[in-house]
KENU-766297 format. One record per residue (C-alpha): x, z, y; residue in three letters. Coordinates in steps of 0.02 Angstrom, whole numbers, padded with zeros to 5 digits, always signed. Example, Ala and Ser with C-alpha at 12.3 -4.5 7.8 and 13.67 -1.06 7.14 Angstrom:
BEGIN
+00615+00390-00225ALA+00684+00357-00053SER
This chain:
BEGIN
+05319+06598+04773GLN+05255+06469+04656THR+05334+06363+04510CYS+05298+06202+04422ALA+05374+06104+04299LEU+05487+05983+04360PRO+05470+05794+04383ILE+05619+05709+04291TYR+05693+05567+04348SER+05661+05401+04263SER+05839+05331+04313TYR+05930+05479+04252THR+05827+05581+04154GLY+05861+05730+04264GLU+05754+05833+04364ALA+05731+05778+04538ILE+05822+05873+04666HIS+05729+06025+04726ALA+05744+05982+04914GLU+05666+05819+04881GLU+05534+05896+04790MET+05492+06021+04923ARG+05470+05872+05046VAL+05365+05787+04935TRP+05244+05936+04919VAL+05263+05999+05092ASP+05234+05805+05165THR+05066+05808+05048THR+04993+05981+05104ALA+05023+05924+05280GLU+04915+05780+05250ARG+04786+05872+05169ILE+04780+05999+05317ARG+04770+05865+05421GLY+04590+05817+05370LEU+04534+05980+05446GLY+04435+06032+05289ALA+04370+06208+05286LYS+04297+06194+05104ARG+04405+06113+04986ILE+04391+06058+04796LEU+04550+06021+04717GLU+04547+05938+04545ILE+04701+05963+04433GLY+04767+06117+04538CYS+04907+06160+04406GLY+05007+06312+04457THR+04958+06306+04644GLY+05090+06207+04724LEU+04969+06138+04866LEU+04843+06280+04853LEU+04962+06406+04913PHE+05001+06276+05051ARG+04828+06233+05098VAL+04694+06365+05042ALA+04742+06513+05166PRO+04684+06390+05331ALA+04511+06373+05244CYS+04350+06458+05211GLU+04332+06422+05024HIS+04460+06333+04915TYR+04397+06287+04731HIS+04528+06244+04599GLY+04493+06165+04440THR+04618+06122+04287ASP+04598+06069+04115ILE+04753+06206+04055SER+04702+06380+04048GLN+04880+06429+04029THR+04914+06344+04213ALA+04748+06445+04292LEU+04805+06602+04215ASP+04970+06595+04283PHE+04894+06537+04455LEU+04771+06694+04444ARG+04926+06815+04418THR+05024+06725+04578GLN+04877+06728+04674ILE+04861+06929+04649GLU+05027+06936+04712ARG+05006+06853+04873VAL+04981+06952+05040GLU+04878+06939+05128PRO+04757+06914+04984LYS+04672+06734+04953LEU+04491+06804+04916GLN+04445+06627+04985ASN+04503+06546+04820VAL+04405+06531+04659THR+04459+06443+04500LEU+04381+06355+04353GLU+04413+06282+04196ARG+04358+06090+04187LYS+04426+05930+04149ALA+04439+05810+04292ALA+04268+05705+04268HIS+04168+05870+04242GLU+04040+05900+04372PHE+03900+06019+04412ASP+03791+05894+04516ARG+03679+06059+04559ASN+03839+06154+04620GLN+03933+06023+04683THR+03847+05913+04780ARG+03886+05878+04957HIS+03975+06059+04958GLN+04155+05994+05009PHE+04238+05957+05157ASP+04373+05860+05055ALA+04404+05837+04874VAL+04592+05832+04830VAL+04648+05731+04671VAL+04835+05748+04681ASN+04969+05668+04566SER+04849+05682+04411VAL+04781+05504+04398ILE+04926+05440+04316GLN+04894+05549+04162TYR+04700+05477+04166PHE+04662+05364+03985PRO+04608+05224+04077ASP+04535+05157+04263VAL+04360+05192+04190ASP+04383+05362+04179TYR+04459+05356+04341PHE+04307+05293+04423ILE+04198+05414+04337LYS+04309+05560+04434VAL+04280+05464+04596LEU+04098+05456+04562GLU+04106+05640+04552GLY+04207+05664+04691ALA+04119+05560+04811VAL+03950+05641+04786GLU+04038+05808+04815ALA+04083+05786+04983VAL+03993+05816+05123ARG+03944+05698+05268PRO+04094+05650+05375GLU+04206+05727+05226GLY+04336+05636+05126ALA+04428+05628+04962VAL+04620+05635+04955PHE+04695+05537+04811VAL+04884+05569+04822GLY+05046+05517+04725ASP+04963+05354+04651VAL+05066+05236+04547ARG+05086+05060+04618SER+05018+04926+04511LEU+05093+04806+04612PRO+05252+04863+04599LEU+05265+04907+04412LEU+05395+04759+04376GLU+05493+04801+04530THR+05495+05001+04458PHE+05551+04938+04294HIS+05680+04817+04364ALA+05746+04945+04463SER+05775+05075+04320VAL+05844+04964+04194GLU+05979+04896+04312ALA+06020+05073+04361TYR+06040+05116+04166ARG+06127+04950+04122ALA+06296+04917+04046GLU+06409+04814+04134ASP+06418+04697+04000ARG+06232+04660+03985LEU+06175+04488+04028THR+06042+04453+04137ARG+05926+04395+03991GLU+05947+04543+03908GLN+05910+04662+04059LEU+05767+04557+04082TRP+05699+04596+03911GLN+05719+04781+03934ARG+05619+04763+04096VAL+05484+04686+03987GLN+05496+04807+03848LYS+05479+04951+03973GLY+05314+04880+04066ILE+05251+04846+03867ARG+05274+05030+03838GLN+05222+05094+04004GLU+05104+05257+03962GLY+05038+05312+04135GLU+04885+05248+04231LEU+04940+05134+04395LEU+04830+05068+04518ILE+04823+04925+04638ASP+04781+04990+04812PRO+04664+04852+04834GLU+04550+04944+04693PHE+04514+05086+04843PHE+04436+04928+04954THR+04344+04878+04807ALA+04277+05038+04786VAL+04156+05030+04940ARG+04050+04902+04861GLN+04010+05031+04731ARG+04000+05177+04838TRP+03940+05115+05015PRO+03942+05296+05097GLN+04142+05272+05088ILE+04149+05215+05288THR+04347+05182+05289HIS+04507+05180+05187ILE+04671+05249+05223GLU+04823+05184+05109VAL+04981+05263+05165GLN+05159+05273+05106LEU+05237+05440+05037LYS+05332+05536+05175ARG+05509+05590+05156GLY+05691+05505+05204ARG+05750+05529+05006ALA+05726+05349+04930HIS+05663+05400+04751ASN+05549+05353+04638GLU+05409+05466+04719LEU+05437+05395+04896THR+05478+05208+04834ARG+05344+05164+04713PHE+05197+05293+04746ARG+05055+05307+04895TYR+04925+05422+04956ASP+04746+05363+04993VAL+04601+05440+05070VAL+04421+05391+05067LEU+04325+05439+05221HIS+04133+05472+05164VAL+04000+05478+05284GLY+03903+05408+05436LYS+04037+05376+05557THR+04133+05207+05534GLU+04321+05179+05588ALA+04334+05097+05756LEU+04360+04920+05754LYS+04547+04874+05811VAL+04552+04730+05938ASP+04729+04694+05992CYS+04860+04561+05949ALA+04944+04532+05789TRP+05120+04488+05739LEU+05172+04422+05571ASP+05339+04513+05537TRP+05428+04392+05412LYS+05346+04218+05492LYS+05402+04267+05672GLN+05570+04337+05606CYS+05558+04496+05684LEU+05690+04622+05690THR+05668+04820+05759ARG+05763+04750+05909LYS+05668+04598+05939SER+05502+04717+05922LEU+05581+04840+06061VAL+05604+04696+06166GLU+05407+04634+06149ILE+05354+04820+06173LEU+05456+04834+06319GLU+05402+04659+06406LYS+05214+04664+06350THR+05193+04845+06359GLN+05029+04819+06249PRO+04921+04963+06230ASN+04922+04911+06054MET+04999+04806+05939LEU+04975+04768+05753GLY+05123+04700+05635LEU+05075+04624+05455THR+05189+04598+05312ARG+05325+04715+05369VAL+05449+04738+05232PRO+05486+04895+05158ASN+05672+04949+05172ALA+05658+05080+05035ARG+05625+04944+04903LEU+05751+04802+04975SER+05881+04824+04833SER+05745+04841+04698GLU+05666+04686+04780THR+05818+04592+04774ALA+05862+04642+04570VAL+05685+04576+04526LEU+05702+04404+04622GLU+05890+04393+04521TRP+05804+04429+04352LEU+05665+04292+04399LYS
């Protein structure tokens, strides 16, 4: 068994429901296991929510964290687990601290999950990424999970303030609260385009996957955060050669898309500008405010 400090809802101030948190952790672990990595370095392992779900299938799982308290708790938990996780090692280190002689090309995957929002700035994040990319073997990957989306910053604060707003509040007053929330934002948010740009800095990154968070619950974790996989190595992603449809321009619906697939039966079909149903009401609120 593992436990962790709860994540509190920005809307209510209460802990996010336990079942929603379980899905959040399980789907993340599933994505990491899908990389097929046998040697994993996790930066910011905390109390082991991912470790206990991923490490049993690994040859070596090395967890680092800046908190000695978290590591002490994690060691106690590991000692109680049966069968014993003898393939796990732990070390107290800050996220940017890499011993180049010991970590260079030593891991199939480096995991940085749900921690970069606490980094001081993007320059620090780049320093962490540099060490992570160097630590990965050819054909390996860097998994950056639970990234807060910068392009959705306005939408997020509009959603939160609209939820909290009293009925008597005017639109102008609500907009002022949204702007205040943005000014007081204390966490690091990253534009997904940032990860495309880093390929210019590290050409060994051959292709990039940006993925929506899994889960049927519509909460701030599934709506405003995303996962990224940076594939490092010699093999580039296969070029996709297929027809592409623009969802908005061609006024597609799920029904019309099914009809197209049944009629044309393509081997592959690409779709762009597909609206995210999780954010439809939040987007409407922001448009109304503006």
